N, CA, C and O atoms as a Maestro MAE file, in Angstrom:
{
 s_m_m2io_version
 :::
 2.0.0
}

f_m_ct {
 s_m_title
 :::
 protein
 m_atom[172] {
  # First column is atom index #
  i_m_mmod_type
  r_m_x_coord
  r_m_y_coord
  r_m_z_coord
  i_m_residue_number
  s_m_chain_name
  s_m_pdb_residue_name
  s_m_pdb_atom_name
  i_m_atomic_number
  :::
  1 25 -4.973 -17.569 13.150 1 A "MET " " N  " 7
  2 3 -5.963 -16.724 12.499 1 A "MET " " CA " 6
  3 2 -5.193 -15.760 12.160 1 A "MET " " C  " 6
  4 15 -4.045 -15.716 12.602 1 A "MET " " O  " 8
  5 25 -5.675 -14.816 11.322 2 A "SER " " N  " 7
  6 3 -4.827 -13.568 10.451 2 A "SER " " CA " 6
  7 2 -5.760 -12.501 11.247 2 A "SER " " C  " 6
  8 15 -6.941 -12.746 11.492 2 A "SER " " O  " 8
  9 25 -5.319 -11.678 11.507 3 A "LYS " " N  " 7
  10 3 -5.636 -9.828 11.826 3 A "LYS " " CA " 6
  11 2 -5.723 -8.828 10.917 3 A "LYS " " C  " 6
  12 15 -4.689 -8.224 10.633 3 A "LYS " " O  " 8
  13 25 -6.855 -8.499 10.349 4 A "ASN " " N  " 7
  14 3 -6.854 -7.528 9.654 4 A "ASN " " CA " 6
  15 2 -6.879 -6.157 9.922 4 A "ASN " " C  " 6
  16 15 -7.770 -5.672 10.619 4 A "ASN " " O  " 8
  17 25 -5.727 -5.299 9.292 5 A "VAL " " N  " 7
  18 3 -5.503 -3.890 10.081 5 A "VAL " " CA " 6
  19 2 -5.974 -2.743 8.907 5 A "VAL " " C  " 6
  20 15 -5.330 -2.530 7.880 5 A "VAL " " O  " 8
  21 25 -6.739 -2.325 9.137 6 A "VAL " " N  " 7
  22 3 -6.887 -1.013 8.008 6 A "VAL " " CA " 6
  23 2 -6.602 0.530 8.703 6 A "VAL " " C  " 6
  24 15 -7.059 0.883 9.790 6 A "VAL " " O  " 8
  25 25 -6.017 1.091 8.099 7 A "ILE " " N  " 7
  26 3 -5.126 2.510 8.573 7 A "ILE " " CA " 6
  27 2 -5.622 3.486 7.417 7 A "ILE " " C  " 6
  28 15 -5.568 3.295 6.202 7 A "ILE " " O  " 8
  29 25 -6.159 4.668 8.171 8 A "ILE " " N  " 7
  30 3 -6.630 5.420 7.491 8 A "ILE " " CA " 6
  31 2 -5.622 6.797 7.215 8 A "ILE " " C  " 6
  32 15 -5.530 7.698 8.050 8 A "ILE " " O  " 8
  33 25 -5.025 6.801 6.153 9 A "GLY " " N  " 7
  34 3 -4.771 8.283 6.018 9 A "GLY " " CA " 6
  35 2 -3.094 7.731 5.403 9 A "GLY " " C  " 6
  36 15 -2.288 7.884 6.320 9 A "GLY " " O  " 8
  37 25 -2.541 7.259 4.361 10 A "ALA " " N  " 7
  38 3 -1.532 6.686 3.745 10 A "ALA " " CA " 6
  39 2 -0.424 7.484 3.452 10 A "ALA " " C  " 6
  40 15 0.345 7.182 2.539 10 A "ALA " " O  " 8
  41 25 -0.253 8.612 4.240 11 A "GLY " " N  " 7
  42 3 0.776 9.492 4.213 11 A "GLY " " CA " 6
  43 2 2.343 9.313 4.597 11 A "GLY " " C  " 6
  44 15 2.770 8.531 3.748 11 A "GLY " " O  " 8
  45 25 3.174 9.588 5.283 12 A "ALA " " N  " 7
  46 3 4.290 9.326 6.117 12 A "ALA " " CA " 6
  47 2 3.956 8.266 7.145 12 A "ALA " " C  " 6
  48 15 4.189 7.058 7.131 12 A "ALA " " O  " 8
  49 25 3.211 9.203 8.245 13 A "GLY " " N  " 7
  50 3 2.801 8.427 9.730 13 A "GLY " " CA " 6
  51 2 1.826 7.508 9.330 13 A "GLY " " C  " 6
  52 15 1.567 6.698 10.220 13 A "GLY " " O  " 8
  53 25 1.192 7.358 8.279 14 A "GLY " " N  " 7
  54 3 0.137 6.044 8.465 14 A "GLY " " CA " 6
  55 2 1.033 4.998 7.654 14 A "GLY " " C  " 6
  56 15 0.855 3.793 7.827 14 A "GLY " " O  " 8
  57 25 2.014 5.484 6.752 15 A "ALA " " N  " 7
  58 3 3.208 4.450 6.148 15 A "ALA " " CA " 6
  59 2 3.744 3.835 7.165 15 A "ALA " " C  " 6
  60 15 3.988 2.632 7.080 15 A "ALA " " O  " 8
  61 25 3.969 4.417 8.091 16 A "SER " " N  " 7
  62 3 5.414 4.309 9.318 16 A "SER " " CA " 6
  63 2 4.488 3.178 10.614 16 A "SER " " C  " 6
  64 15 4.970 2.232 11.237 16 A "SER " " O  " 8
  65 25 3.350 3.615 10.661 17 A "VAL " " N  " 7
  66 3 2.329 2.646 11.768 17 A "VAL " " CA " 6
  67 2 2.259 1.596 10.692 17 A "VAL " " C  " 6
  68 15 2.860 0.702 11.288 17 A "VAL " " O  " 8
  69 25 1.948 1.081 9.530 18 A "ALA " " N  " 7
  70 3 2.018 -0.345 9.003 18 A "ALA " " CA " 6
  71 2 3.043 -0.891 8.845 18 A "ALA " " C  " 6
  72 15 3.034 -2.107 8.648 18 A "ALA " " O  " 8
  73 25 4.575 0.016 8.891 19 A "ALA " " N  " 7
  74 3 5.861 -0.912 8.577 19 A "ALA " " CA " 6
  75 2 6.264 -1.261 10.389 19 A "ALA " " C  " 6
  76 15 7.019 -2.192 10.669 19 A "ALA " " O  " 8
  77 25 5.737 -0.511 11.304 20 A "GLU " " N  " 7
  78 3 5.899 -1.152 12.609 20 A "GLU " " CA " 6
  79 2 4.857 -1.876 12.911 20 A "GLU " " C  " 6
  80 15 5.048 -2.306 14.049 20 A "GLU " " O  " 8
  81 25 4.052 -2.170 12.584 21 A "ALA " " N  " 7
  82 3 2.890 -2.981 12.911 21 A "ALA " " CA " 6
  83 2 3.163 -4.336 12.407 21 A "ALA " " C  " 6
  84 15 2.873 -5.363 13.021 21 A "ALA " " O  " 8
  85 25 3.810 -4.279 11.109 22 A "LYS " " N  " 7
  86 3 4.325 -5.270 10.201 22 A "LYS " " CA " 6
  87 2 5.527 -6.363 11.153 22 A "LYS " " C  " 6
  88 15 5.536 -7.585 11.304 22 A "LYS " " O  " 8
  89 25 6.556 -5.162 11.714 23 A "ARG " " N  " 7
  90 3 7.349 -5.392 12.079 23 A "ARG " " CA " 6
  91 2 7.303 -6.484 13.337 23 A "ARG " " C  " 6
  92 15 7.930 -7.526 13.528 23 A "ARG " " O  " 8
  93 25 6.252 -5.763 14.136 24 A "MET " " N  " 7
  94 3 5.434 -6.501 15.508 24 A "MET " " CA " 6
  95 2 5.072 -7.785 15.435 24 A "MET " " C  " 6
  96 15 5.308 -8.623 16.305 24 A "MET " " O  " 8
  97 25 4.301 -8.039 14.059 25 A "ASP " " N  " 7
  98 3 3.227 -9.239 13.709 25 A "ASP " " CA " 6
  99 2 3.310 -9.512 12.233 25 A "ASP " " C  " 6
  100 15 2.476 -9.148 11.404 25 A "ASP " " O  " 8
  101 25 4.374 -10.170 12.005 26 A "PRO " " N  " 7
  102 3 4.670 -10.290 10.217 26 A "PRO " " CA " 6
  103 2 2.980 -11.319 9.614 26 A "PRO " " C  " 6
  104 15 2.745 -11.674 8.459 26 A "PRO " " O  " 8
  105 25 2.196 -11.524 10.711 27 A "SER " " N  " 7
  106 3 0.799 -12.317 10.023 27 A "SER " " CA " 6
  107 2 -0.031 -11.310 9.939 27 A "SER " " C  " 6
  108 15 -1.164 -11.752 9.750 27 A "SER " " O  " 8
  109 25 -0.007 -9.887 10.003 28 A "LEU " " N  " 7
  110 3 -0.718 -8.872 10.211 28 A "LEU " " CA " 6
  111 2 -1.539 -9.026 8.402 28 A "LEU " " C  " 6
  112 15 -1.160 -9.758 7.488 28 A "LEU " " O  " 8
  113 25 -2.401 -8.315 8.406 29 A "SER " " N  " 7
  114 3 -2.890 -8.278 6.965 29 A "SER " " CA " 6
  115 2 -3.288 -6.628 6.613 29 A "SER " " C  " 6
  116 15 -4.419 -6.211 6.864 29 A "SER " " O  " 8
  117 25 -2.719 -6.152 6.286 30 A "ILE " " N  " 7
  118 3 -2.679 -4.308 6.556 30 A "ILE " " CA " 6
  119 2 -3.192 -3.448 5.049 30 A "ILE " " C  " 6
  120 15 -2.752 -3.618 3.911 30 A "ILE " " O  " 8
  121 25 -4.053 -2.685 5.427 31 A "SER " " N  " 7
  122 3 -4.762 -2.036 4.372 31 A "SER " " CA " 6
  123 2 -4.404 -0.569 4.652 31 A "SER " " C  " 6
  124 15 -4.533 -0.048 5.760 31 A "SER " " O  " 8
  125 25 -3.901 0.109 3.456 32 A "LEU " " N  " 7
  126 3 -3.901 1.728 3.999 32 A "LEU " " CA " 6
  127 2 -5.082 2.699 3.430 32 A "LEU " " C  " 6
  128 15 -5.110 2.703 2.199 32 A "LEU " " O  " 8
  129 25 -5.575 3.114 3.745 33 A "VAL " " N  " 7
  130 3 -6.500 4.027 2.681 33 A "VAL " " CA " 6
  131 2 -6.018 5.572 2.504 33 A "VAL " " C  " 6
  132 15 -5.464 6.191 3.412 33 A "VAL " " O  " 8
  133 25 -6.257 6.037 1.405 34 A "GLU " " N  " 7
  134 3 -5.981 7.470 1.687 34 A "GLU " " CA " 6
  135 2 -6.435 8.181 0.218 34 A "GLU " " C  " 6
  136 15 -6.253 7.871 -0.960 34 A "GLU " " O  " 8
  137 25 -7.127 9.303 0.909 35 A "GLY " " N  " 7
  138 3 -8.506 10.091 0.053 35 A "GLY " " CA " 6
  139 2 -7.754 11.001 -0.368 35 A "GLY " " C  " 6
  140 15 -8.514 11.966 -0.443 35 A "GLY " " O  " 8
  141 25 -6.199 11.514 -0.874 36 A "GLY " " N  " 7
  142 3 -5.689 12.064 -1.710 36 A "GLY " " CA " 6
  143 2 -5.139 11.475 -2.645 36 A "GLY " " C  " 6
  144 15 -5.152 10.245 -2.621 36 A "GLY " " O  " 8
  145 25 -4.548 12.112 -3.651 37 A "PRO " " N  " 7
  146 3 -4.171 11.434 -5.231 37 A "PRO " " CA " 6
  147 2 -2.620 10.717 -4.493 37 A "PRO " " C  " 6
  148 15 -1.997 9.806 -5.038 37 A "PRO " " O  " 8
  149 25 -2.274 11.270 -3.367 38 A "TYR " " N  " 7
  150 3 -0.657 10.665 -3.326 38 A "TYR " " CA " 6
  151 2 -0.611 9.829 -2.089 38 A "TYR " " C  " 6
  152 15 -1.456 10.037 -1.218 38 A "TYR " " O  " 8
  153 25 0.101 9.102 -1.963 39 A "THR " " N  " 7
  154 3 0.844 8.003 -1.033 39 A "THR " " CA " 6
  155 2 1.933 8.156 -0.776 39 A "THR " " C  " 6
  156 15 2.626 8.561 -1.709 39 A "THR " " O  " 8
  157 25 2.753 7.879 0.820 40 A "SER " " N  " 7
  158 3 4.045 7.761 0.742 40 A "SER " " CA " 6
  159 2 4.469 6.484 0.367 40 A "SER " " C  " 6
  160 15 3.731 5.502 0.452 40 A "SER " " O  " 8
  161 25 5.951 6.433 -0.161 41 A "VAL " " N  " 7
  162 3 6.655 5.480 -0.764 41 A "VAL " " CA " 6
  163 2 7.815 5.667 -0.088 41 A "VAL " " C  " 6
  164 15 8.837 5.256 -0.636 41 A "VAL " " O  " 8
  165 25 7.914 6.275 1.143 42 A "ALA " " N  " 7
  166 3 9.311 6.312 1.402 42 A "ALA " " CA " 6
  167 2 8.960 6.070 3.457 42 A "ALA " " C  " 6
  168 15 9.229 6.894 4.332 42 A "ALA " " O  " 8
  169 25 8.304 4.665 3.642 43 A "ALA " " N  " 7
  170 3 7.915 4.728 5.392 43 A "ALA " " CA " 6
  171 2 9.533 3.935 5.642 43 A "ALA " " C  " 6
  172 15 9.921 3.669 6.780 43 A "ALA " " O  " 8
  :::
 }
 m_bond[171] {
  # First column is bond index #
  i_m_from
  i_m_to
  i_m_order
  :::
  1 1 2 1
  2 2 3 1
  3 3 4 2
  4 3 5 1
  5 5 6 1
  6 6 7 1
  7 7 8 2
  8 7 9 1
  9 9 10 1
  10 10 11 1
  11 11 12 2
  12 11 13 1
  13 13 14 1
  14 14 15 1
  15 15 16 2
  16 15 17 1
  17 17 18 1
  18 18 19 1
  19 19 20 2
  20 19 21 1
  21 21 22 1
  22 22 23 1
  23 23 24 2
  24 23 25 1
  25 25 26 1
  26 26 27 1
  27 27 28 2
  28 27 29 1
  29 29 30 1
  30 30 31 1
  31 31 32 2
  32 31 33 1
  33 33 34 1
  34 34 35 1
  35 35 36 2
  36 35 37 1
  37 37 38 1
  38 38 39 1
  39 39 40 2
  40 39 41 1
  41 41 42 1
  42 42 43 1
  43 43 44 2
  44 43 45 1
  45 45 46 1
  46 46 47 1
  47 47 48 2
  48 47 49 1
  49 49 50 1
  50 50 51 1
  51 51 52 2
  52 51 53 1
  53 53 54 1
  54 54 55 1
  55 55 56 2
  56 55 57 1
  57 57 58 1
  58 58 59 1
  59 59 60 2
  60 59 61 1
  61 61 62 1
  62 62 63 1
  63 63 64 2
  64 63 65 1
  65 65 66 1
  66 66 67 1
  67 67 68 2
  68 67 69 1
  69 69 70 1
  70 70 71 1
  71 71 72 2
  72 71 73 1
  73 73 74 1
  74 74 75 1
  75 75 76 2
  76 75 77 1
  77 77 78 1
  78 78 79 1
  79 79 80 2
  80 79 81 1
  81 81 82 1
  82 82 83 1
  83 83 84 2
  84 83 85 1
  85 85 86 1
  86 86 87 1
  87 87 88 2
  88 87 89 1
  89 89 90 1
  90 90 91 1
  91 91 92 2
  92 91 93 1
  93 93 94 1
  94 94 95 1
  95 95 96 2
  96 95 97 1
  97 97 98 1
  98 98 99 1
  99 99 100 2
  100 99 101 1
  101 101 102 1
  102 102 103 1
  103 103 104 2
  104 103 105 1
  105 105 106 1
  106 106 107 1
  107 107 108 2
  108 107 109 1
  109 109 110 1
  110 110 111 1
  111 111 112 2
  112 111 113 1
  113 113 114 1
  114 114 115 1
  115 115 116 2
  116 115 117 1
  117 117 118 1
  118 118 119 1
  119 119 120 2
  120 119 121 1
  121 121 122 1
  122 122 123 1
  123 123 124 2
  124 123 125 1
  125 125 126 1
  126 126 127 1
  127 127 128 2
  128 127 129 1
  129 129 130 1
  130 130 131 1
  131 131 132 2
  132 131 133 1
  133 133 134 1
  134 134 135 1
  135 135 136 2
  136 135 137 1
  137 137 138 1
  138 138 139 1
  139 139 140 2
  140 139 141 1
  141 141 142 1
  142 142 143 1
  143 143 144 2
  144 143 145 1
  145 145 146 1
  146 146 147 1
  147 147 148 2
  148 147 149 1
  149 149 150 1
  150 150 151 1
  151 151 152 2
  152 151 153 1
  153 153 154 1
  154 154 155 1
  155 155 156 2
  156 155 157 1
  157 157 158 1
  158 158 159 1
  159 159 160 2
  160 159 161 1
  161 161 162 1
  162 162 163 1
  163 163 164 2
  164 163 165 1
  165 165 166 1
  166 166 167 1
  167 167 168 2
  168 167 169 1
  169 169 170 1
  170 170 171 1
  171 171 172 2
  :::
 }
}
């Protein structure tokens, strides 16, 4: 059974959390939600 994770805030912190969560459990489905016009691309 796949787990879904939603991370609010796609800046450096959110992207780092997403990368670490994926490393810990590659089967996770991760979505980043950002309210601003820019998201991090260097996590």
